[in-house]
C-alpha positions as YAML, in Angstrom:
chain: A
units: angstrom
residues:
- id: 1
  name: MET
  ca: [7.79, -9.78, 17.43]
- id: 2
  name: SER
  ca: [4.54, -10.11, 18.18]
- id: 3
  name: SER
  ca: [3.32, -13.53, 18.97]
- id: 4
  name: ASP
  ca: [-0.26, -12.57, 18.47]
- id: 5
  name: THR
  ca: [-0.96, -15.31, 15.39]
- id: 6
  name: ASP
  ca: [-4.07, -14.28, 14.89]
- id: 7
  name: THR
  ca: [-2.62, -10.82, 13.01]
- id: 8
  name: ILE
  ca: [-0.66, -13.42, 10.78]
- id: 9
  name: LEU
  ca: [-2.38, -14.36, 7.19]
- id: 10
  name: LYS
  ca: [-2.26, -18.25, 6.67]
- id: 11
  name: PRO
  ca: [0.04, -19.50, 3.76]
- id: 12
  name: ASP
  ca: [-2.64, -20.04, 1.07]
- id: 13
  name: PRO
  ca: [-1.58, -23.81, -0.28]
- id: 14
  name: ARG
  ca: [-2.31, -22.61, -3.90]
- id: 15
  name: ILE
  ca: [1.03, -20.72, -3.58]
- id: 16
  name: THR
  ca: [3.78, -23.27, -3.85]
- id: 17
  name: ARG
  ca: [7.01, -20.63, -4.69]
- id: 18
  name: LEU
  ca: [7.04, -17.25, -3.61]
- id: 19
  name: ALA
  ca: [7.49, -14.54, -5.77]
- id: 20
  name: PRO
  ca: [11.37, -12.90, -4.59]
- id: 21
  name: TYR
  ca: [9.90, -9.71, -5.74]
- id: 22
  name: GLY
  ca: [9.08, -8.24, -2.80]
- id: 23
  name: TYR
  ca: [7.39, -8.64, 0.62]
- id: 24
  name: VAL
  ca: [3.84, -7.63, 1.24]
- id: 25
  name: LEU
  ca: [2.38, -6.86, 5.06]
- id: 26
  name: LYS
  ca: [-0.80, -6.05, 5.78]
- id: 27
  name: TYR
  ca: [-2.22, -3.80, 7.61]
- id: 28
  name: PHE
  ca: [-4.62, -4.13, 9.68]
- id: 29
  name: SER
  ca: [-5.71, -0.44, 11.03]
- id: 30
  name: GLU
  ca: [-8.33, -2.18, 13.93]
- id: 31
  name: LYS
  ca: [-5.85, -3.83, 15.79]
- id: 32
  name: ALA
  ca: [-4.09, -0.49, 15.90]
- id: 33
  name: LYS
  ca: [-6.29, 1.60, 17.65]
- id: 34
  name: GLU
  ca: [-7.67, 3.33, 14.13]
- id: 35
  name: ILE
  ca: [-4.34, 4.94, 12.83]
- id: 36
  name: PRO
  ca: [-4.27, 5.09, 9.02]
- id: 37
  name: HIS
  ca: [-2.19, 2.84, 6.51]
- id: 38
  name: ALA
  ca: [-0.60, 5.96, 4.92]
- id: 39
  name: SER
  ca: [0.31, 7.38, 9.01]
- id: 40
  name: PHE
  ca: [1.89, 3.88, 9.52]
- id: 41
  name: VAL
  ca: [3.79, 3.66, 6.55]
- id: 42
  name: ALA
  ca: [4.64, 7.37, 6.24]
- id: 43
  name: ALA
  ca: [5.94, 6.39, 9.78]
- id: 44
  name: LEU
  ca: [8.25, 3.43, 8.96]
- id: 45
  name: GLN
  ca: [10.12, 5.54, 5.90]
- id: 46
  name: LEU
  ca: [11.03, 7.75, 8.33]
- id: 47
  name: GLU
  ca: [12.49, 5.45, 10.74]
- id: 48
  name: GLY
  ca: [14.17, 4.84, 7.39]
- id: 49
  name: ILE
  ca: [12.25, 1.65, 6.27]
- id: 50
  name: PRO
  ca: [11.69, 1.58, 2.25]
- id: 51
  name: CYS
  ca: [7.93, 0.54, 2.30]
- id: 52
  name: ASP
  ca: [5.43, 1.33, 0.68]
- id: 53
  name: GLY
  ca: [1.91, 1.58, 1.41]
- id: 54
  name: LEU
  ca: [0.06, 2.11, -2.64]
- id: 55
  name: PHE
  ca: [2.65, 0.23, -4.59]
- id: 56
  name: ASP
  ca: [-0.04, -1.35, -6.88]
- id: 57
  name: GLU
  ca: [-3.32, 0.50, -6.77]
- id: 58
  name: PRO
  ca: [-6.48, -0.83, -9.04]
- id: 59
  name: VAL
  ca: [-5.86, -0.11, -12.69]
- id: 60
  name: TYR
  ca: [-8.58, 1.80, -13.16]
- id: 61
  name: LYS
  ca: [-7.92, 4.29, -10.69]
- id: 62
  name: SER
  ca: [-4.66, 4.33, -11.42]
- id: 63
  name: SER
  ca: [-3.25, 8.08, -12.71]
- id: 64
  name: LEU
  ca: [-0.47, 6.41, -14.57]
- id: 65
  name: PHE
  ca: [-3.43, 5.12, -16.72]
- id: 66
  name: PRO
  ca: [-5.59, 8.39, -17.90]
- id: 67
  name: VAL
  ca: [-8.35, 7.82, -20.42]
- id: 68
  name: ALA
  ca: [-9.48, 10.61, -21.42]
- id: 69
  name: PRO
  ca: [-12.36, 10.58, -24.45]
- id: 70
  name: ALA
  ca: [-10.32, 13.07, -26.18]
- id: 71
  name: ASP
  ca: [-7.38, 11.63, -25.94]
- id: 72
  name: PHE
  ca: [-9.24, 7.92, -26.94]
- id: 73
  name: PRO
  ca: [-11.88, 8.77, -29.63]
- id: 74
  name: ALA
  ca: [-12.72, 5.18, -29.83]
- id: 75
  name: LEU
  ca: [-14.15, 5.28, -25.85]
- id: 76
  name: SER
  ca: [-16.68, 7.24, -27.87]
- id: 77
  name: TRP
  ca: [-17.56, 5.17, -30.61]
- id: 78
  name: GLY
  ca: [-20.92, 3.38, -31.03]
- id: 79
  name: ARG
  ca: [-21.99, 5.52, -27.62]
- id: 80
  name: GLU
  ca: [-24.36, 7.59, -26.69]
- id: 81
  name: LYS
  ca: [-21.75, 8.55, -23.76]
- id: 82
  name: PRO
  ca: [-17.87, 8.07, -24.08]
- id: 83
  name: LEU
  ca: [-16.95, 4.98, -22.27]
- id: 84
  name: ASP
  ca: [-15.22, 6.40, -18.53]
- id: 85
  name: LEU
  ca: [-13.90, 3.19, -17.90]
- id: 86
  name: ARG
  ca: [-12.56, 5.34, -14.51]
- id: 87
  name: LYS
  ca: [-16.56, 5.25, -13.16]
- id: 88
  name: MET
  ca: [-17.21, 2.11, -14.57]
- id: 89
  name: TYR
  ca: [-15.41, -0.41, -12.08]
- id: 90
  name: SER
  ca: [-15.37, -0.87, -8.89]
- id: 91
  name: CYS
  ca: [-13.13, -3.47, -7.06]
- id: 92
  name: PRO
  ca: [-13.91, -3.06, -3.51]
- id: 93
  name: GLU
  ca: [-11.26, -5.22, -2.47]
- id: 94
  name: SER
  ca: [-8.90, -4.55, -4.09]
- id: 95
  name: GLY
  ca: [-9.05, -0.66, -3.69]
- id: 96
  name: ARG
  ca: [-8.94, -1.96, 0.05]
- id: 97
  name: ALA
  ca: [-6.26, -3.69, -0.25]
- id: 98
  name: ALA
  ca: [-4.42, -1.32, -2.18]
- id: 99
  name: TYR
  ca: [-5.30, 1.74, -0.10]
- id: 100
  name: GLN
  ca: [-5.59, 0.49, 3.53]
- id: 101
  name: ALA
  ca: [-4.30, -3.14, 3.65]
- id: 102
  name: ALA
  ca: [-1.12, -3.42, 1.36]
- id: 103
  name: VAL
  ca: [2.53, -2.20, 3.01]
- id: 104
  name: TRP
  ca: [5.47, -3.29, 0.50]
- id: 105
  name: PHE
  ca: [9.02, -4.00, 1.18]
- id: 106
  name: PRO
  ca: [10.97, -4.46, -2.26]
- id: 107
  name: HIS
  ca: [13.05, -7.76, -2.36]
- id: 108
  name: GLN
  ca: [16.79, -6.00, -1.58]
- id: 109
  name: SER
  ca: [15.60, -5.05, 1.60]
- id: 110
  name: PHE
  ca: [15.95, -8.60, 2.48]
- id: 111
  name: LEU
  ca: [19.43, -9.36, 0.39]
- id: 112
  name: GLY
  ca: [21.43, -8.52, 3.94]
- id: 113
  name: SER
  ca: [21.81, -10.28, 7.30]
- id: 114
  name: SER
  ca: [18.95, -11.48, 9.91]
- id: 115
  name: GLU
  ca: [20.26, -8.32, 11.47]
- id: 116
  name: ASP
  ca: [18.73, -5.62, 8.43]
- id: 117
  name: THR
  ca: [15.81, -8.21, 8.57]
- id: 118
  name: ASP
  ca: [15.34, -7.50, 12.28]
- id: 119
  name: THR
  ca: [16.17, -3.80, 11.69]
- id: 120
  name: ILE
  ca: [12.39, -3.95, 9.88]
- id: 121
  name: ALA
  ca: [10.69, -5.50, 12.44]
- id: 122
  name: ASP
  ca: [11.98, -3.26, 15.60]
- id: 123
  name: ALA
  ca: [10.73, -0.07, 12.99]
- id: 124
  name: ILE
  ca: [7.49, -2.34, 12.98]
- id: 125
  name: GLU
  ca: [7.67, -3.03, 16.95]
- id: 126
  name: LYS
  ca: [8.72, 0.61, 17.06]
- id: 127
  name: VAL
  ca: [5.92, 2.25, 14.98]
- id: 128
  name: LEU
  ca: [3.19, 0.17, 16.99]
- id: 129
  name: ALA
  ca: [4.10, 0.69, 20.27]
- id: 130
  name: ASN
  ca: [4.25, 4.36, 19.79]
- id: 131
  name: ILE
  ca: [0.97, 4.79, 17.42]
- id: 132
  name: GLU
  ca: [-0.59, 6.89, 19.17]
- id: 133
  name: GLU
  ca: [1.12, 9.50, 18.31]
- id: 134
  name: LEU
  ca: [0.60, 9.62, 15.13]
- id: 135
  name: ARG
  ca: [-2.90, 10.30, 15.46]
- id: 136
  name: GLY
  ca: [-3.76, 13.14, 13.83]
- id: 137
  name: LEU
  ca: [-0.08, 13.93, 12.82]
- id: 138
  name: ASP
  ca: [0.00, 15.77, 9.35]
- id: 139
  name: HIS
  ca: [2.75, 15.54, 8.07]
- id: 140
  name: LYS
  ca: [4.73, 15.24, 4.75]
- id: 141
  name: ALA
  ca: [5.06, 12.21, 4.79]
- id: 142
  name: ILE
  ca: [1.59, 11.07, 5.43]
- id: 143
  name: GLN
  ca: [-0.09, 13.59, 2.83]
- id: 144
  name: ASN
  ca: [1.80, 11.63, 0.35]
- id: 145
  name: GLN
  ca: [1.08, 7.86, 1.24]
- id: 146
  name: ARG
  ca: [-2.06, 8.88, 0.48]
- id: 147
  name: LEU
  ca: [-1.37, 10.02, -3.20]
- id: 148
  name: GLY
  ca: [-0.94, 7.96, -5.93]
- id: 149
  name: ARG
  ca: [2.88, 6.81, -7.13]
- id: 150
  name: ALA
  ca: [2.18, 9.35, -10.25]
- id: 151
  name: ASP
  ca: [1.32, 12.14, -8.41]
- id: 152
  name: ARG
  ca: [3.29, 11.94, -5.65]
- id: 153
  name: GLU
  ca: [6.56, 14.20, -5.01]
- id: 154
  name: SER
  ca: [9.60, 12.64, -5.55]
...
C-alpha cells in the first residue's frame, strides 16, 4: 500500500473501541484524478471486492423513507402547507460523506486470513493504478452505485 500518510485519517481519541460491523475507507477524489466515487466503488466491486459506496445516506433523502402528506396526514395538521421533510433539512457534510467519500467494506471481508485482506488492498492499488480508465466510463455497475440502495437493481 501507499506510504502517503497525508491521505490517512488520524484516529479520533474519543473512539475507545472499534465496531465490528464493517470498515469504512474515505475516498479522496482529488487524490484520484477527480474520478467519481461511484466509479471507484464500482471498479472495486468488479474486481470482486464486496463494498458499497452508499451504505449510509441521510435519512431525509433516502428512498427507504418515503414521506408524502397523503400517506402521513400528520404532516399537514395545523399547517398551511404540509411538511416536506426531504426539503426541510440540509446536512451537506453528511451528504458529502454518504455520496462522495465513504467506501464501506462488510465486516465478514476481514474474518479470513491476512491474504484475504491483502486481496482487498491489492484491488484498491490496482484500481488506483488504472484510475484514468474510469474517466467517462458509463458501466451498469457505476450507474448502480449512483443510486440509493432502495432504487438499485439486485
